[in-house]
N, C-alpha and C positions, 0 to 999 in steps of 0.2 A: 365353837372356840376351839373343840379339838382337831380343827385341823390344823392349828399351832402349836398342839401337845399340853392345852391347858384343857387338863380334866376335870377341874373343879376348885373352888375357892376355900381359904381357909376360914374367912366369914359367911353369912346368908347374910349381908347385909348388902345393900344397889348402893351402890357408887356414889361420888359428892357431886359428879357431873362436871367436874372442875379437869382444868386441859395440864399438862407439867409443862408444855412448848407453847408458843403462841409466833412468836417472833426468832427474827435470826440470836438476835442480841440477848433472847431467853438461857441461851448455854452457849458461854465462851472458851476457848479457848487461848489459852498464853503460851509460847511455848518458853525457856526461859535458861540461858547459858550462865556459867558462872562468871562471877565478874571478874576476877583476876584477865577472863577472854574478853571479856566487852569492854576494860581497861586499855587494851593493847590492839585495839582497833583504832590507826591513824586517822586521823582529822581531815590532813591536807593530802593529796594527789600524792607519791612519791615511787611512783615505779611498781608498786607493788601489784600482784596480778591479778588480785582479783579484790572489788568492792564487795561491800556488805549494806542489803536493804532488811529493813521493815519488809515485810511484805503480809499486808490487813485485805484479811476475804471478808465476806458476807453469802452465805450460800451456794458456794463454789465448791468445791473437791483441792487440793493440792495438785493435782498433777495440771486443771484444767487450768489449772491458778498460774502455774509453772508453765503452762502455754500460750498464755496468754503475753506474760511475760519476756518470753522465748520471743515474742511475734515483736513486742516493742522494741527491745535491745537488737533485735535481730543479730541473735550466739544465741549457745543454748545455755542456758540457767542451771543452778543450783541449789533441790532446796535439803532441808536437812529433815524433814520425815511429810511423814504424812498426817492430817489435820480432818478435824470432823468437815465435814461438806453442810448440813444445816446444823451453821454456826453462825457464830463468828470469831475473827478466829487471828491472830497473831505470830508469824514467824519469819524465820533468819532465810535471806534467798542472797545463794553468793551468782557473779556476772564477773566474767574478766572484764580487770575491771582499762579503762579507756581517760584519759584525762578532759577532765571537762562533762564530768559526768550529770546529765540531770539532778538535783536534790532528791525531785519528787515526781510524781507519773502516774496517773490514775487512768484507769482504762473499766470500765465495765464497773466489776464487782470485784475490783484489785484496788491496790491502793501502793502505793513502792515510794517508801523514803530512804534515802538514803543515808548509812549509818558511817561509813569510815571507808577505807581499805585496809 
């Protein structure tokens, strides 16, 4: 373990043999936005500039998930931040709005659900 900087342990006991994470669902990250912002999202299309989606992803980093979403929409998408890749995460994604957008899209390890505009 010296190659990663661990030169000793605090105890002389052997480990329990357990694992902290065995699947993506063992580590969840959920992006939180203030309620007043979420409440300001309009449910119906009204010539707003952007559509707001929740992005659910499993075992994929945010950049690759955004690239997949971008290909699905055919335009650049915007995400608010980077989330863990070895986890189940939810975050928000914005894309230029068009009338009659799909309310839900699924591809590979990502799911997009339309919140509003």
